[in-house]
C-alpha positions in Angstrom: -91.4 -267.1 39.6 -89.1 -270.0 38.7 -91.4 -270.6 35.6 -91.7 -266.9 34.7 -88.0 -266.0 34.8 -86.9 -268.4 32.0 -89.8 -267.0 29.8 -88.7 -263.4 30.5 -85.1 -264.3 29.7 -86.2 -266.0 26.4 -88.3 -262.9 25.5 -85.3 -260.5 26.2 -83.0 -262.6 24.0 -85.6 -262.6 21.2 -85.9 -258.8 21.5 -82.2 -258.3 21.4 -82.0 -260.4 18.2 -84.6 -258.1 16.6 -81.9 -255.3 16.3 -82.2 -252.6 13.7 -80.8 -253.9 10.5 -82.1 -257.4 10.8 -85.1 -256.9 8.5 -88.2 -259.0 8.0 -89.0 -259.8 10.4 -86.6 -259.5 13.2 -87.6 -255.9 13.7 -87.3 -252.6 11.9 -84.2 -251.7 9.9 -81.7 -249.2 11.2 -82.3 -246.0 9.3 -80.6 -243.7 11.8 -77.2 -242.1 10.7 -74.3 -242.6 13.2 -74.1 -239.8 15.8 -70.9 -238.3 17.1 -70.7 -238.6 20.9 -67.1 -237.4 21.6 -64.2 -235.7 19.8 -60.6 -235.2 21.0 -59.7 -232.4 20.6 -63.2 -231.0 20.5 -64.2 -229.5 17.2 -63.3 -225.9 16.8 -60.8 -226.0 19.6 -58.0 -223.3 19.5 -54.5 -223.2 20.7 -53.9 -226.9 20.4 -51.3 -229.1 18.6 -52.6 -232.7 18.6 -50.7 -235.5 17.0 -53.9 -237.5 16.8 -57.5 -236.7 16.3 -60.2 -239.1 17.6 -63.9 -239.0 16.8 -66.2 -241.4 18.6 -69.7 -242.5 17.5 -72.8 -244.1 19.1 -72.5 -247.2 16.8 -70.0 -249.2 14.7 -69.0 -247.2 11.6 -66.9 -247.6 8.5 -65.1 -245.2 6.2 -65.4 -245.6 2.5 -62.7 -244.7 0.0 -60.7 -242.8 2.6 -57.7 -242.0 0.3 -60.1 -240.5 -2.3 -62.6 -238.7 -0.1 -60.7 -237.5 3.0 -58.7 -234.3 2.5 -56.6 -232.7 5.2 -55.7 -229.0 4.8 -53.0 -227.6 5.0 -51.7 -230.5 2.9 -49.7 -233.1 4.7 -46.5 -234.3 2.9 -46.3 -237.3 5.2 -49.7 -239.1 4.7 -51.7 -239.2 7.9 -52.7 -242.6 9.3 -56.5 -243.0 9.2 -57.9 -246.0 11.1 -61.4 -247.2 12.0 -61.5 -248.8 15.4 -65.0 -250.1 16.0 -67.0 -247.0 17.0 -64.0 -244.6 16.6 -62.0 -242.9 13.8 -58.4 -242.2 14.5 -56.4 -239.8 12.4 -52.7 -239.6 13.2 -51.0 -236.4 12.1 -47.4 -237.2 11.2 -46.3 -233.8 9.9 -45.2 -231.1 12.3 -48.2 -228.7 12.7 -47.8 -225.1 11.5 -48.2 -222.3 14.1 -51.3 -220.1 14.1 -53.0 -222.2 11.5 -56.5 -223.6 11.1 -56.5 -227.3 10.2 -59.5 -229.0 8.6 -60.2 -232.7 8.0 -62.9 -233.0 5.4 -64.5 -236.4 5.5 -66.9 -235.6 2.7 -69.6 -238.4 2.8 -67.1 -241.2 3.6 -68.5 -242.0 7.1 -71.5 -244.5 7.3 -72.7 -246.9 9.9 -71.3 -250.4 9.6 -74.6 -252.3 9.2 -76.9 -250.5 6.9 -74.6 -247.9 5.4 -76.6 -244.9 6.7 -74.4 -241.8 5.9 -73.4 -239.3 8.5 -73.5 -236.7 5.7 -70.8 -234.3 4.6 -68.7 -233.7 7.7 -65.6 -231.5 8.3 -63.6 -231.5 11.5 -61.5 -228.5 12.3 -59.2 -227.0 15.0 -56.5 -224.3 15.2 -53.0 -224.2 16.5 -53.4 -220.5 17.2 -55.9 -218.3 19.1 -58.2 -217.8 16.1 -60.2 -220.1 13.7 -60.3 -219.2 10.1 -63.7 -220.0 8.6 -63.8 -218.6 5.1 -64.5 -220.9 2.2 -63.7 -220.7 -1.6 -65.6 -222.9 -4.0 -66.1 -223.6 -7.7 -65.7 -226.2 -10.4 -63.0 -227.9 -12.4 -63.7 -228.8 -16.0 -61.6 -230.4 -18.7 -60.5 -227.7 -21.1 -61.0 -229.7 -24.3 -64.6 -231.0 -23.7 -65.9 -229.3 -20.5 -66.2 -232.7 -18.8 -66.3 -232.4 -14.9 -62.9 -233.5 -13.5 -63.3 -235.8 -10.5 -60.7 -236.2 -7.8 -58.3 -233.5 -9.0 -56.5 -231.4 -6.3 -57.4 -227.7 -6.0 -55.1 -225.5 -4.0 -54.6 -221.9 -2.8 -51.3 -220.0 -2.6 -50.9 -216.9 -0.5 -47.8 -216.2 -2.6 -49.4 -214.7 -5.7 -46.2 -214.9 -7.9 -46.3 -217.3 -10.8 -43.4 -219.4 -9.4 -45.2 -220.4 -6.3 -47.1 -223.1 -8.1 -43.9 -225.0 -9.0 -41.7 -224.0 -6.1 -43.7 -224.8 -2.9 -46.7 -226.8 -1.7 -50.2 -225.4 -1.6 -51.3 -223.5 1.6 -54.8 -225.0 1.5 -56.3 -227.8 -0.6 -59.5 -229.7 -1.5 -60.5 -232.3 -4.0 -63.3 -232.3 -6.6 -66.3 -234.5 -6.5 -68.0 -236.3 -9.3 -69.5 -233.1 -10.6 -66.1 -231.4 -10.6 -67.2 -229.2 -7.6 -64.7 -228.3 -4.9 -64.8 -226.3 -1.6 -61.7 -225.2 0.2 -62.5 -224.6 3.9 -60.7 -222.9 6.8 -59.4 -220.1 4.7 -58.1 -216.9 6.3 -58.9 -213.5 4.9 -56.3 -212.3 2.3 -55.3 -212.5 -1.4 -54.7 -215.9 -3.1 -54.0 -217.5 -6.4 -55.9 -220.7 -7.1 -54.8 -223.8 -9.2 -55.9 -227.3 -10.0 -53.3 -230.1 -10.1 -53.2 -233.8 -11.1 -50.6 -234.3 -8.4 -49.0 -237.6 -9.4 -46.0 -237.4 -7.1 -47.9 -236.2 -4.0 -45.8 -233.1 -3.3 -48.6 -230.6 -3.8 -46.7 -228.6 -6.3 -46.6 -228.6 -10.1 -44.2 -230.9 -11.9 -43.6 -231.7 -15.5 -46.3 -233.8 -17.1 -49.0 -233.2 -14.4 -52.5 -232.1 -15.4 -52.9 -228.4 -14.7 -55.4 -225.5 -14.4 -54.6 -221.9 -13.5 -56.1 -218.5 -13.7 -54.8 -215.0 -13.4 -57.7 -214.1 -11.1 -56.8 -213.0 -7.5 -59.1 -214.7 -5.0 -60.2 -212.7 -2.0 -62.6 -214.7 0.3 -65.5 -212.9 1.9 -68.9 -213.7 3.3 -72.3 -212.2 4.1 -75.5 -213.4 5.8 -78.0 -215.0 3.4 -81.2 -217.0 3.4 -82.2 -220.1 1.5 -85.7 -221.6 1.3 -86.2 -225.3 2.0 -89.4 -227.1 1.0 -90.9 -229.7 3.3 -93.0 -232.2 1.4 -96.0 -234.2 2.7 -95.4 -236.7 -0.2 -93.9 -236.7 -3.6 -96.5 -234.4 -5.0 -97.7 -232.1 -2.2 -95.5 -229.8 -0.2 -96.2 -229.0 3.5 -94.4 -225.7 4.0 -91.5 -223.6 2.8 -89.0 -222.8 5.5 -86.6 -219.9 5.5 -83.1 -221.0 6.7 -80.4 -218.4 7.4 -76.9 -219.2 6.6 -73.5 -217.7 5.9 -72.8 -217.2 2.2 -69.1 -217.5 1.3 -67.6 -215.9 -1.8 -66.2 -216.5 -4.3 -68.3 -219.6 -5.1 -68.2 -219.5 -8.9 -64.6 -220.2 -9.8 -64.2 -222.2 -12.9 -60.8 -223.8 -13.6 -60.1 -225.4 -17.0 -57.7 -228.4 -16.6 -55.4 -229.4 -19.5 -52.5 -231.8 -20.2 -49.6 -230.0 -21.7 -47.9 -231.1 -24.9 -44.7 -232.8 -24.0 -42.0 -230.7 -25.7 -39.1 -232.7 -24.4 -38.3 -235.4 -26.9 -37.4 -239.0 -25.8 -37.4 -242.2 -27.7 -40.0 -244.3 -25.9 -39.5 -247.5 -27.8 -38.9 -249.2 -31.1 -41.1 -252.1 -32.3 -41.0 -254.5 -35.1 -44.1 -256.7 -35.4 -43.6 -258.0 -38.9 -40.6 -258.2 -41.2 -41.9 -255.5 -43.6 -41.6 -252.5 -41.2 -40.5 -251.2 -37.8 -41.6 -248.2 -35.8 -39.9 -245.6 -33.6 -42.2 -244.0 -30.9 -41.2 -240.6 -29.5 -42.7 -238.5 -26.8 -42.9 -235.4 -29.1 -41.9 -234.4 -32.7 -38.5 -232.8 -33.3 -38.7 -229.1 -32.6 -35.9 -228.3 -35.2 -37.4 -230.7 -37.8 -34.4 -233.0 -37.6 -34.8 -236.2 -39.6 -33.3 -239.3 -37.9 -30.6 -241.2 -39.7 -29.9 -244.9 -40.0 -26.5 -246.6 -40.4 -26.9 -250.3 -41.2 -24.6 -252.7 -39.5 -25.6 -255.9 -41.3 -27.2 -254.3 -44.4 -26.8 -251.3 -46.7 -29.1 -248.6 -45.3 -28.9 -246.3 -48.4 -32.4 -246.0 -49.8 -33.5 -249.0 -47.8 -36.6 -247.6 -46.1 -39.7 -245.7 -47.0 -40.6 -243.3 -44.1 -44.2 -242.7 -43.0 -44.8 -240.2 -40.2 -47.9 -239.9 -38.0 -50.0 -236.8 -38.1 -48.5 -235.5 -34.8 -45.0 -236.3 -36.0 -44.2 -238.4 -32.9 -44.2 -241.8 -34.6 -42.2 -242.9 -37.6 -42.8 -246.1 -39.5 -39.9 -247.4 -41.6 -41.1 -249.7 -44.4 -38.4 -252.0 -46.0 -38.4 -251.4 -49.7 -36.9 -254.8 -50.5 -35.4 -257.8 -48.8 -32.8 -258.4 -51.5 -30.0 -256.4 -49.9 -30.4 -258.0 -46.5 -28.1 -260.9 -45.7 -30.2 -261.7 -42.7 -33.6 -259.9 -43.1 -35.1 -261.3 -39.9 -32.5 -259.3 -37.9 -31.8 -255.6 -38.5 -28.7 -254.3 -36.7 -28.4 -250.5 -37.0 -27.3 -247.3 -35.4 -30.2 -244.9 -35.1 -29.3 -241.2 -34.6 -32.1 -238.9 -33.6 -32.8 -235.6 -31.7 -33.6 -236.0 -28.0 -33.8 -233.9 -24.9 -30.7 -233.9 -22.7 -31.7 -233.4 -19.0 -28.3 -232.4 -17.8 -27.8 -229.7 -20.4 -31.5 -228.8 -20.7 -31.5 -228.7 -24.5 -32.0 -230.9 -27.5 -29.0 -233.0 -28.5 -28.3 -235.7 -31.1 -28.2 -239.2 -29.6 -27.2 -242.5 -31.3 -28.6 -245.8 -30.2 -27.5 -249.2 -31.5 -30.6 -251.3 -32.2 -31.2 -255.0 -33.0 -34.7 -255.4 -34.4 -36.2 -258.9 -34.7 -39.8 -259.2 -35.9 -42.3 -261.0 -33.7 -43.4 -262.9 -36.8 -40.2 -263.9 -38.7 -40.0 -264.5 -42.4 -39.1 -268.2 -41.7 -42.3 -268.6 -39.6 -44.4 -266.9 -42.3 -42.9 -269.0 -45.1 -43.5 -272.2 -43.1 -47.1 -271.2 -42.5 -47.6 -270.4 -46.2 -46.0 -273.8 -47.1 -48.4 -275.6 -44.8 -51.4 -273.8 -46.3 -50.2 -274.8 -49.8 -49.9 -278.4 -48.7 -53.4 -278.3 -47.3 -54.6 -276.8 -50.6 -52.8 -279.6 -52.6 -54.5 -282.3 -50.5 -57.9 -280.7 -51.0 -57.2 -280.6 -54.8 -56.3 -284.3 -54.8 -59.6 -285.1 -53.1 -61.5 -283.0 -55.7 -59.7 -284.8 -58.5 -60.7 -288.2 -57.1 -64.3 -286.9 -57.4 -63.7 -285.8 -60.9 -63.8 -282.1 -59.9 -61.2 -280.0 -61.8 -62.8 -276.6 -61.3 -60.2 -275.2 -59.0 -56.7 -275.7 -60.4 -55.1 -272.4 -59.6 -53.6 -272.0 -56.1 -55.0 -269.0 -54.1 -53.1 -265.8 -54.7 -52.2 -263.3 -51.9 -53.6 -259.9 -52.9 -53.1 -256.3 -51.7 -56.6 -255.7 -50.3 -58.6 -252.5 -50.4 -59.7 -251.1 -47.0 -63.1 -249.7 -47.8 -64.9 -248.2 -49.6 -68.1 -247.7 -47.6 -71.0 -247.0 -47.1 -73.4 -247.7 -50.0 -75.4 -244.5 -49.5 -73.5 -241.2 -49.2 -74.5 -237.5 -48.9 -73.8 -235.1 -51.8 -70.8 -233.6 -49.9 -69.2 -236.9 -49.1 -66.5 -238.7 -51.2 -65.3 -242.3 -51.5 -62.5 -243.2 -49.0 -60.3 -246.2 -49.6 -56.9 -247.3 -48.4 -54.3 -250.1 -48.1 -52.4 -251.8 -45.3 -49.0 -250.9 -46.8 -47.6 -248.1 -49.0 -48.2 -248.4 -52.7 -45.6 -248.1 -55.4 -48.0 -247.9 -58.4 -51.6 -246.8 -58.9 -53.0 -247.0 -62.5 -55.9 -244.5 -62.3 -56.9 -245.5 -65.8 -57.9 -248.9 -64.3 -60.5 -247.0 -62.1 -63.9 -246.6 -63.8 -66.6 -244.4 -62.3 -70.0 -244.7 -64.0 -73.4 -243.0 -63.5 -76.6 -244.8 -64.1 -78.7 -242.9 -66.7 -81.8 -244.3 -68.3 -80.9 -247.9 -67.2 -77.4 -247.5 -68.8 -74.2 -246.8 -67.0 -72.2 -243.9 -68.5 -68.6 -242.8 -67.6 -68.5 -240.0 -65.0 -65.5 -237.7 -64.1 -63.6 -238.3 -60.9 -60.3 -237.3 -59.1 -58.2 -239.5 -56.8 -56.0 -237.8 -54.2 -54.0 -238.9 -51.2 -55.9 -238.2 -47.9 -52.8 -236.5 -46.4 -49.0 -236.5 -46.4 -47.8 -240.0 -45.7 -51.3 -241.4 -45.5 -52.2 -244.9 -46.7 -55.7 -243.6 -47.5 -57.0 -242.0 -50.7 -60.1 -240.0 -51.6 -62.1 -240.4 -54.8 -64.2 -237.3 -55.5 -66.8 -236.9 -58.2 -69.4 -234.5 -59.5 -72.3 -236.2 -57.6 -75.9 -235.9 -58.7 -78.4 -236.3 -55.9 -80.7 -239.3 -56.0 -78.5 -241.0 -58.7 -76.8 -244.4 -58.6 -73.1 -244.9 -59.4 -70.8 -247.8 -59.9 -67.1 -247.9 -59.2 -65.1 -250.6 -61.0 -61.4 -251.2 -60.4 -59.5 -253.6 -62.7 -57.4 -256.4 -61.4 -53.8 -255.3 -60.6 -54.7 -251.6 -60.7 -52.6 -251.0 -57.6 -49.2 -252.5 -56.5 -48.0 -252.4 -52.9 -44.6 -252.2 -51.5 -44.6 -256.0 -51.1 -45.2 -256.5 -54.8 -48.8 -257.8 -54.2 -51.5 -256.3 -56.5 -55.2 -255.6 -55.8 -58.0 -257.9 -56.9 -60.8 -256.5 -59.1 -63.4 -254.3 -57.2 -67.0 -253.5 -57.9 -68.7 -251.0 -55.6 -72.3 -249.7 -56.1 -73.5 -246.6 -54.2 -76.2 -244.0 -54.3 -76.1 -240.3 -53.6 -78.9 -239.4 -51.2 -81.7 -237.1 -52.3 -81.7 -233.6 -50.8 -85.3 -234.3 -49.6 -83.9 -237.1 -47.4 -81.5 -234.7 -45.7 -81.7 -231.6 -43.5 -79.6 -228.4 -43.0 -78.5 -226.4 -40.0 -77.6 -222.7 -40.2 -75.9 -221.2 -37.1 -75.8 -217.5 -36.3 -72.9 -216.7 -33.9 -73.2 -213.0 -32.9 -70.6 -213.1 -30.1 -68.0 -215.6 -31.5 -64.9 -214.1 -33.1 -63.5 -214.7 -36.5 -61.2 -217.6 -35.4 -64.2 -219.8 -34.3 -64.5 -223.3 -35.6 -67.7 -225.3 -35.0 -67.7 -229.1 -34.6 -70.8 -231.1 -35.3 -71.1 -234.3 -33.1 -73.4 -237.1 -32.2 -73.5 -239.4 -29.2 -69.9 -240.5 -29.2 -68.7 -236.9 -28.8 -66.4 -237.2 -31.8 -66.6 -234.5 -34.5 -68.4 -235.6 -37.7 -68.0 -232.3 -39.5 -66.0 -229.2 -38.8 -66.6 -225.7 -40.3 -64.9 -222.3 -39.9 -67.1 -219.3 -39.1 -67.7 -217.0 -42.0 -69.3 -213.6 -41.6 -70.7 -214.5 -38.2 -72.3 -217.8 -39.3 -71.6 -221.5 -39.9 -73.7 -223.6 -42.3 -74.0 -227.4 -42.2 -75.7 -228.8 -45.4 -76.8 -232.4 -46.3 -77.2 -233.7 -42.7 -78.8 -237.1 -42.1 -81.8 -237.0 -39.8 -81.0 -237.4 -36.2 -79.8 -235.6 -33.0 -76.6 -233.5 -33.2 -74.5 -231.6 -30.7 -72.3 -228.6 -31.2 -68.9 -227.6 -29.9 -67.1 -224.4 -30.7 -63.4 -223.5 -30.1 -61.5 -220.3 -30.9 -58.6 -221.3 -33.1 -56.2 -218.6 -31.9 -53.1 -219.8 -33.8 -55.0 -220.6 -37.0 -53.8 -224.2 -37.3 -57.3 -225.7 -37.7 -57.2 -227.7 -34.6 -57.8 -227.2 -30.8 -54.5 -226.6 -28.9 -53.8 -227.2 -25.2 -52.2 -224.7 -22.8 -48.7 -224.2 -21.5 -48.1 -223.1 -17.9 -44.5 -222.2 -18.5 -45.6 -219.7 -21.2 -48.7 -218.7 -19.1 -50.8 -219.7 -22.1 -54.3 -220.9 -21.5 -55.8 -223.7 -23.7 -58.0 -222.5 -26.6 -61.5 -221.6 -25.4 -64.3 -224.2 -25.9 -68.1 -223.8 -25.8 -71.0 -226.2 -26.1 -74.5 -225.5 -27.4 -76.5 -226.5 -24.3 -79.0 -229.0 -25.9 -79.3 -231.5 -28.8 -80.5 -230.2 -32.2 -83.0 -232.5 -33.9 -82.4 -232.4 -37.7 -85.3 -233.6 -39.8 -85.4 -234.7 -43.4 -86.2 -231.9 -45.9 -86.0 -229.3 -43.2 -83.8 -226.2 -42.6 -83.0 -225.1 -39.1 -81.7 -221.6 -38.3 -80.4 -221.3 -34.8 -78.8 -218.4 -32.9 -76.1 -219.4 -30.5 -74.7 -216.9 -28.0 -71.7 -218.7 -26.6 -71.5 -216.6 -23.4 -75.2 -216.8 -22.6 -74.7 -219.6 -20.0 -71.7 -220.3 -17.7 -69.4 -223.0 -18.8 -70.6 -225.3 -16.0 -74.1 -225.4 -17.6 -73.3 -225.6 -21.3 -72.4 -229.3 -22.0 -75.6 -231.4 -22.5 -76.1 -234.1 -19.9 -76.6 -236.8 -22.6 -73.0 -236.5 -23.8 -71.4 -235.8 -20.4 -69.6 -238.9 -19.4 -68.5 -237.9 -15.9 -71.7 -238.0 -13.8 -72.2 -236.4 -10.4 -71.7 -238.7 -7.4 -74.9 -240.3 -6.3 -76.0 -238.7 -3.0 -76.0 -241.0 -0.1 -79.3 -241.2 1.8 -80.9 -243.7 4.2 -82.4 -246.6 2.2 -85.9 -246.1 3.8 -86.4 -249.8 3.9 -88.9 -249.7 6.8 -91.7 -248.5 4.5 -91.2 -251.6 2.3 -91.1 -253.8 5.4 -94.4 -252.4 6.6 -95.9 -252.8 3.2 -95.0 -256.5 3.2 -96.5 -256.8 6.7 -99.7 -255.1 5.5 -99.1 -252.1 7.7 -97.9 -249.5 5.2 -98.9 -245.9 5.9 
């Protein structure tokens, strides 16, 4: 016995080391999810007011992304303290509990065992401070209004108060958060009538504030349920199924709510910042354009501001670039001291007022630094020229000249409906269109061809050259030296650009029939990057896209309700929804020398099933499952089944 006991003890130690999770080959892996062994209070308990909830498991556990995945409803203004203590989870409820209310703690899939990460699965704990448990559920999906992307992690809440002011005046009655697919499920709901909202709750007060992402609907939500049956398939392997099992369950309604989340346009105007990167210009950045159309004024403190600047406004009107026309009038051009008067929102008076700021603008790259760098470059060129002279090389005697460079044009092959786009890095003061020469290659000889040059838009630094293109033909664009002069006085170098108009046989066409879109519809043609390549208005129930390069295309449609030619967001204060958006549910493969006619019924599929998966950026969360590593272990041991 004295010899046997040490051997038994050694064997027991070895077996204890071969715990689940140790792997090859200290024993099989742990593939068993953690199991709840005790709860305080017990789940579903009524007439209780605990200040702490404790859940005990049969093994050590961990909670992943607690702040993102765990939701407590009704919402808690004071954040609960969630702790993992070995085999226990402790949730301290700091807020005073409401009377006669069902409380839910939705852990989602956050709970796993500590060793192998085996998930407990979606788990919701609940209790009631009254005599009754409320068990209704309301579910649906939140999508981004502009592009129907699923919105992950946004708060969705119910209000018993169905007036419009409840959303901004008081916290939600019950809440949930969306998952990676934008899905939500609000649990523990009592029978009644509710309004439902989605909210990007940045300040954590569970009510809408200015600047927070929003979704709302006029629909009144009335939760209900009925007994239903689903059919689960049991598989013998990945190909053959064993049996189909009928599983009864309670079906809660509504389960199809779709909320469209949007960011409101900031109408309150503030000056965000001013910035001067280089001596030639400075910029003023605002949160919004002026609602009255007021033009800011400049009073120079160390220079004469009269006719000193050329203004360039952004497309949205919220950024203004001030280009200096000349440095001659500035005593100290590296420092601009001025009084800037502009329209801005006054919070105390709740209206727009004129505000005057004194600014001192110093460029990050001063004129002195630039001149020093240019002088150093000239000295390096002189040294290189001296070395060339010693070798008897007099080929490069003229110092390099700084030019106003063309941005573009490109590409070298364009479709018959495209034009030549080119631009500059600064405003121009002169363009000699007679120095532009467009020529068509005909019988091996270039002949003059007609063209027109127009600015791409008000204040734009880009220009469009359009011509009477002939398919399959070659063209040459020649621009003489000094054809364009910029604000700095620099002129353009000569330019030679050869390009070809693609043949119609190399291109395809797409004709869309839209029987249930209204007359305001605009269709956007896109590729993988989800940015519109072309945009066409509906005409007589159809939209035609000609001269398309072969490839896969995607379609998005929106109803341009205000007729401004662009998609517009919503406004909760005005109870205005964003303009409706629809996607064609699959890619369209355009082939060369091929016409496609496609009927698109925009209401045929629900919004949640319209956007193609290939261009959906927000993917559904990967479902947590046991890793099934024991089969691999047995295979390595030669005992796989």
